[in-house]
C-alpha positions in Angstrom: 0.0 0.0 0.0 2.9 2.4 0.6 3.9 2.0 -3.0 0.5 3.3 -4.1 0.9 6.5 -2.0 4.5 6.9 -3.2 3.5 6.8 -6.9 0.4 8.9 -6.2 2.5 11.7 -4.7 5.2 11.4 -7.5 2.5 11.5 -10.2 0.8 14.5 -8.6 4.1 16.4 -8.4 4.8 15.5 -12.1 1.4 16.7 -13.2 1.8 19.9 -11.1 5.2 20.6 -12.7 3.9 20.0 -16.2 1.0 22.3 -15.7 3.2 25.0 -14.3 5.6 24.8 -17.2 2.7 24.9 -19.6 1.3 28.0 -18.0 4.8 29.7 -18.1 5.1 28.9 -21.8 1.6 30.2 -22.6 2.5 33.5 -20.9 5.7 33.8 -22.9 3.9 33.1 -26.1 1.3 35.8 -25.4 4.0 38.3 -24.6 5.8 37.4 -27.9 2.6 37.7 -29.9 1.9 41.2 -28.5 5.5 42.3 -29.4 5.3 41.0 -33.0 1.8 42.1 -33.7 2.8 45.2 -35.7 5.8 43.7 -37.5 5.4 43.3 -41.3 5.9 39.9 -42.6 9.6 39.6 -43.5 9.1 37.4 -46.6 6.5 39.7 -48.0 8.8 42.7 -47.6 11.6 40.8 -49.4 9.2 39.9 -52.2 8.1 43.5 -52.5 11.7 44.6 -52.9 12.3 42.0 -55.6 9.2 43.1 -57.5 10.3 46.8 -57.3 13.7 45.9 -58.6 12.2 43.9 -61.5 9.8 46.7 -62.3 12.6 49.4 -62.3 14.8 47.2 -64.5 11.9 46.7 -67.0 11.2 50.4 -67.0 14.8 51.3 -67.7 14.9 48.9 -70.6 11.6 50.1 -72.0 11.5 53.8 -71.4 8.4 54.0 -73.6 6.2 52.7 -70.8 5.8 56.0 -68.9 2.3 55.3 -67.8 3.5 52.2 -65.9 6.2 54.3 -64.3 3.7 56.9 -63.3 1.5 54.2 -61.7 4.5 52.8 -59.9 5.3 56.2 -58.4 1.7 56.7 -57.4 1.4 53.2 -55.8 4.7 53.6 -54.0 3.8 57.1 -52.7 0.4 55.7 -51.5 2.1 52.9 -49.6 4.8 55.1 -48.1 2.1 57.5 -46.8 0.1 54.6 -45.4 -2.9 55.0 -47.7 -2.9 51.3 -48.8 -2.0 48.2 -46.9 1.0 45.9 -47.7 -1.3 43.3 -49.3 -2.9 45.9 -51.6 0.6 47.2 -52.5 1.7 43.7 -53.3 -1.4 43.0 -55.5 -0.9 46.3 -57.4 2.8 45.5 -58.0 1.8 42.1 -59.3 -0.6 43.7 -61.8 2.1 46.1 -62.9 4.6 43.2 -63.4 2.0 41.4 -65.5 1.6 44.5 -67.7 5.3 44.9 -68.2 5.9 41.3 -68.8 3.0 40.8 -71.1 
């Protein structure tokens, strides 16, 4: 019978430690999510940079596409001023890339 109480106590202590560790990890996760809530997605920012580079190279090679250059300036100014979101900026750059490529 003493083995039963021994394992009961050991099991209770193990469950208590696991639950305490889980609570600590959830608290850390919530704090991390609060800190990174306003950070723009890194891969999307890198993708935007690559798209801008490709658009600028295409505009330098084809200087006749001034309307696309004007649209690019307008879209970039809108994004920099905060008038459009990063997703809308990405979608509009995709449209411009399709026009230049096709």
